[in-house]
C-alpha positions, 0 to 999 in steps of 0.5 A: 512451486511459488516461483513457478506460479509467479513466473507463469503469472508474469507472462501477461497481465492479470491472473491467467490460464496457462499449462505446466504450473506443476499441478500434474492434473492435466488441466489448465492452471488459473493463478490468482495472486492476492499477496499484494497490490504490488504484483500487477503487470502494466496493461497495454495502455500503460506500456504504450504510454511508456514506449511513447513517453517524451523524455529528458534529463530529470536530474536537471529538471528537464524531463517533460513527462516527469514535470507533467506528472509532478504538476498534475499530482500537485494539483490533485493533492492540493500541495505547492509542489511534488517530487518524483522518486523511485519508491515510497520508502525513499519518499517517506525517508526524504520527508522525515529527513526534511522535517527532522534536520537535528540528529536525535529528533523524535518521530512518533508513529504507530508500532505496526505502520509500514514506515516503522516495520517494513522500511529497515529503520532507515530513519534511524540508520540514515537520518539519525532520527529516534522513532517512538512507536505507539500502540495502533488502535484497531482502525489504524489510529493512535490514541490522542491522549497518549500522543499528546503525552509523549509530544509534551514530555520532551518540551523543555526537558534535558533528558527526553528527545524533542518530538519534531514529527508525527507520521500517519499511514492512510490507508493503514495496511497492517490494519487491513486497509482501514481509512483514517477518519477525516475528523481524526486527521483534523484532531492530530493536526490541531494537536501537532500545531499547538506544540510546533510539531509537523505531520507527515502522511504516508499515503502509499494507498492514499487514492484508496482512501480518497475513493472510500471517503468519496472525496478528493485526495486534497481534502485528506492531505490538507491536514498534513504538512507533507505526503507521500504517494506510491504509484506501484500499488493500486495505481498499477505502475511498475515503479515510482512514488512522489513526495508532496509539500510546500515549495521550500520543502520540495527544494530540500527534498530534491537535494536529499533525493540526490544524496540518497541516490534517487536522482534519475535521468530519462525517468519520463518512461516511468512517469508515463506509467504513473500518469496512466495510473492517476488517470484511471484510479477513480474507475479502477479502485472502486472495482477493487474495493467492490471485489474485496467486499464481495470476497469478504461477504462470500467467505462469511456466508461459508460459515466455516468455524476455521476462519472469520472476517469482520465485514465492517473492517473491509473498507478498501481493497484488503481483507484480513481473514482470522484463522481459528483452525490450522496455522495460516501457513497451512491454509495458504499452502492448501490454497496455492496447491491443486489436488486431483480431488479438486479438479474432479469436483470443480473441473478447474485447477485454481492456485490462490497465492497469499501470505500469512499475515500474523500467527492467526491471520491471512491478508488478501489484497485486491488489485486491477489484475483480479477481476470479479470472475477471479473473485468468484473462483477464489471463493470457490477455492476457499470453500473447497479447502475449508471443506477439506479442513473442516470437521 
């Protein structure tokens, strides 16, 4: 059923009305996909930009649209240069390889961060870098005292690996899209500099952080030695990311991109979509954040003993819902399904797609293809399902 709904949702941008989604209710099915902000479809303006993009051979550095993207992104991020790459996973791996050129170098990062959990351990597989995960605090930060203890342990020691790099994630997805405080970034940078360690920022959702903090992204990036930025999440492009940093860093990143198979030819078709995403993020992302907050408040107002939300933790486009009753898998199944009772009571067939996040939580992610009206439909669906599950 999930694949059928995903195919239905792919027919045009946004959550949509369509028949034949398998609910057997005889009414149109409305699909709202909250599994991730990676599920967006390019809109008409983005598709037009891709179709009309001026292209060249980017592997030779000759694609004018890629060059335009890299120059605009460098200015926006406040770095010397940027490099367009296929994915943010590759952007992070390239950054680690640039910073940690001695095999066995140590990388410090949070134990639940994306780079450590969801990128196949590429820094170990490919780069020969030793990752040392530290416990994440609720805000997605690391304990500074523990961070300093581990950094200094390898100094002058013939037994411990030498720390070369600290990786941070902003926003922090496993913490529910939390934004790293600027003062925290400043403290990490000062700590790292005092021991000759560099800082890389996994900024897959950096623009969400900038919008939430009401500041230019360069104000965030200035506390780091390098940064990655993903275009296929909140910015809505179908593919692409970039690495940003000093001139010599990007020259080495170019070599590593080639070694990892990331060199592309007429990539301006993809860069054009990224340019559209960069052009409208200040308009789109605040709406995503507002819709996520509306959902969180609405869910809290339902006052169900089955689930709860920490409103203070909803800082960007993600909502972590704590599930106290049935397994999260069961809740997700019911939100995805449509029953005859639901149609009889509401007159609608709404399919809400979600993933269980932990054994006791579900994560919902808002994006440009989910409107304020969709958010209200999602709340009504949750209300119906919680009443069915309630005592």
